[in-house]
N, C-alpha and C positions, 0 to 999 in steps of 0.2 A: 776306680769304678766302685769298689766296695764302700768307700766313704760316701760317694754320691748316692749309692743305693740306700744308705741309712738316713739320707736327708731328702727323701722323695718329696716331702712337703715344701721344700725350698726351691725345687727345680726339677724339670724333666730330665732324667739321666740320659736319654737318647739325645736331647738337645745339647746337654753339656758335653757329651762324648763327641758329637758332630763338631761343635765349636773347637774342642781340643784337637781333633784330627785336622781340621782346616788350619788351625794355628801352627801345627807342626809342619804342615805342607808349605805354608808361607815362609817359615823360618829355615827350612832345609828341604832337600829333595832326596830322601833315602830311597834306595832301590826297593826295599821291602820294609813293611811295618807290621809287626805281629801284634794282634789284638787279642789279649787274654780276657775272655768274658766270664763274668761271675755265674755261678750255678743258680743265682737268684733270678736269672733271665730265662724267659721262654724264647729260645734262640731264634728260630725262623721269623716269628712276628717281629722280634726286636730288630733283626737285620733288615727286614723289609721297611720298617719305619725309619731306620737309620739311613738307608740309601734312597728313600723316597724323595723325588724332586719336590721342592717347595717354591711357591710363587714368591718372587722378590728376594730369594736367598740363594747363595751359592750352593750348587748341588755337590754332594760328596762324590758322585760319579764323574764330575769334571776333573777331579784331582786324583782319585784312586780307582783302580780296577780290582775288584775282589778276587782273592785267591781261594783255594779250597778251605772248607771248614774242617778242622781236625779235632776229634774228641779223644780224650784219654780215659781208659777204663782200668780200674783196679778190680779184679774179678770178685774178691770177697765183698767189697763195698757195693759193687754193681748188683750182686745177687741179694744183698741185704736191702738195697733200695727197691728192687723189684718186688720184694715181699712186704714193703711198707705201704699199706693202704688204709691204716687206721686213723690217719690224720691228713689234712689238706692244708696247703700253704698257697698264698697268692704269689704268683710269679710275674715279674714286670715284663710286659711285652712291647712297651713303647707307646701304647695307646691309652693306658689308664683304664681300660675296660676288660682287663683279663679276669678270668674266673679262677677260683681256687683249684689247684691240681694236686694229686697225690704224688709223693716222692717216686712211686713206681711209674706213673705216667711221665714224669719229668726225665727219669732215667732212660726210658724207652725213646722219648723224643730226642734226647741228645744223640743217641746212636743213629736214629733215622735221619737227622739233619746233616750228618757229617759226610764229607767226601772221603775222609780218611779216619781210621780208628786205630789208636795205639793201645795195645793190651800188654800189661806188665806180666813178666814171666813169674811163675810161682816161686815162693821161697824154698820149696822142696820139690825134687823130681816126683815125689809120690802124690803131690797135690794136683789133682786132675781138674780143678775148677777152671783153670785157664783155658783148657781145651773146650770145655763145655760152654764157657762164656764166649769164646771165639766163634764156636759153631752157632750160638744164638745170635751174635752180632751179624754174622754172614746172612742169616735168614731175615733179620730185621732190616738190613740194608744191603742187599746183594750187590749193589753197584759201588759200595765203598771199598777202598783199599785197606786191607788189614795188615798191620805191622806189629810184630812182637818186640818188646823192649825189655832189657834187663833192669833189675832193681838197684844195681850197684850205683852209688853216687857218682863215680868217675866214668861210668860207662858211656861210650858214644853210640849214637844211633844213626844209621845211614837211612835217612828218609828218602822215599822215592822222589825223583825230580818233578813228578806230577803235582806234588804238594805245593810247589811254588809257581806253577803255571797259572796265568790269569784266567778268569772265567768272565768273558765280556758280557754275557747275558744272564749274569747271576741273579739280578733282581727279578727278571721274568721267571727264572727257574724257581726261586723261593716262593714267589706268588703262586705259581702253578701248583706247588706241593702243598700249599695251604688251602687250595680250593676244596670245598666240601665234597665234591664229586671225584676227587682224585682217588686213584686206586693204588694201594701199596704194591710195589713189585714183589714177586715171590721167587724164592730160590728152589729149583727142582731138586728132588732127591731128599735123602735123610742124612744128617751129619750127627754122629754120636747120639742118636735118638731124637734129635731136633728136626722137625719138619714143618712145612708151611702148606696150608690148604686154602685155595681160593674158591669161593662160592659166588655164583651169579644167577640172577633170575629176572625175568621181565614181567612178573606179576606182583601185585601188592601183597604185603604180608598181613595176616590176621594178627592183631596185637596180642590178643588173649592167648592164642596158640603159640605165638612166639615166646611169650612169658613162660608158658608151661615147658617149652623146649629148652630154656636156658641152662638148666642143670646138665642136660646131655651135651649141648653145644659147648659149654665152657669147660668140660672135663679135660684137664691136661693143657688148656690154653694158657700161655704166658702173655701173649700180646694179640689183640684183635683190633682191627681198624677198618673203616670203610663207611658206606652210606646205605641207607634203607629207603624203601618206598612203603610206608605204612598206610594201610587203607584208611585209618582214622585221621591221617594228616596228608591228604592227597596233594596238597599244594606245596608242602614243605619237604626240603631235603633233610633227612634225619641222619645225623652222623653217629657212628658207633665207635667208641674208644674204650678199650679195656686193657689194663696192665695189671698183672697178677690176678687176684680174685676180684678186683674192683672193675665194674663196668658202668659206663654212663652213655645215655642217649640224649642228644640235643637237637633241637630244630636249628638248622644252620642256613637260613635263607630259603629262597624259593627256587623251584625248577624253572628253567628257561621256558618261556612261552612264546608262541608265534606273535610277531608284532610288537613285542616289548623291546624296542630298540635300545633303550638306556641300559637294560639288564644285559643284553648281548654285548654292548660296547664295554660294560664294566667287567665282563668275564674275561679270563685269560685266553690267549689264543689256543692253548691246549684244551681248555674246556669247550670252547666253541667247536673245535675239531671233533672232540669226542661226542658232543651233542649232535653234530651233523652225521657222524658215523652211526650212532645208535638211534637216530630219530625214528619215531613211530608216528604214523599219521594221526592216531587218536591219543596216544599217551605221551607223545613228545619224547623228552630225554629220560623220563622216569625209568628207573631200574634199580636193582639191588646188586651190590658188589662188596664183598667182605673178604679180608685176608686174615687168616688165623695162623699164629706161630706158637708151637709148644712142643712138648715131649710126648712121644708115642701117641700122636693123634690118630684117631680112627677116622679116616677120610669119609668112608661110606656112611658110618653112623652119624657123623657131624652133618654131612650134606643131606642125608635122609631126614634128619630132625628139622632142618630148615625148610626143606621142600614140603614137608607135611604142614608147615605153618603158612604156606601160600594159600591164597583164595582158590577154591575149586571153581569149576565152571559155573555152578549154580550161583555161588556167591559173587563171582565176577559179573554175572548178568544183571545183578541188582544195581550196578552203576554207582556213581559218586555218592549220591544221597543215601543209598542203601548201605554203602560201606561205612558211612559216618555213624551208623547205628550200632556197629560192633563195639563191645566194651573194650576199653583201653586201660589196662592196669599199669602200663609202662609210662606213658606220658600224661595220663588222665583223660577223661572224656571231654570232648569239646562242648562248651556251654551252648545250649539251644535257646 
């Protein structure tokens, strides 16, 4: 895989990998095949592209049933990656359209994509980083199974049987988790100072007040993700991704609208269900939903800062055209 990654110009790594997997399946029928993927991949988009059915070609799903994704964490390296936001690298996601991401963002995504997380034991009992990293991993991905492993070369690890159980609907699960309106699950309570805060609102955000609130909102936040309804971008889903002190906002498609049958068909079943559940007769599925994970987060202060950035009743009464006049230092003003 690493060799093909260095020869991107000569072939699509996902195509090469699919051909190799199909060739292995034709040659033999092993009960399990372990796929060790490079850190140079953006995992979930790559897996979606790898398993996506193609017209006129044999589908990987006809021959393989995906098993859980397992990520390995070295506590010291993971913490160093979370702090690395001064550079960006392009990660291969199988489509050729990937955007540069910081090492911090990639480290967080690896944990969030996994069904199981292996955390190496510390070299010394006095080293408490393992406990802190394990607590952080539990909050980044509450549904993942966490397993501690020793660092000794000859040590054996008893992995849970669930790591080998097939996931028949894995492709739909991966697609749903990549939806721009997906909401990260949160773990209740506080573990070694690590906590998660979920904020939701059904009013658009004033972009200038949101920009002013960011220092308060981001204090202590290690990871933030979700989607926004910005008054300056009423038609666009704006995604929020932050890892370490680096934050990015992106337009990620449009909100579902009544009568747009192609958009509804293209959305995942999970998104269609959520849209129906949250549907508003005037605003449709538009809403804000953010999940923050960090150390010693002040829930009241964080939520109050975001609530203060929402449009008030007077501003809300201005309607769509009036909202577009609000200055937007985050994504830039819309050309008139």
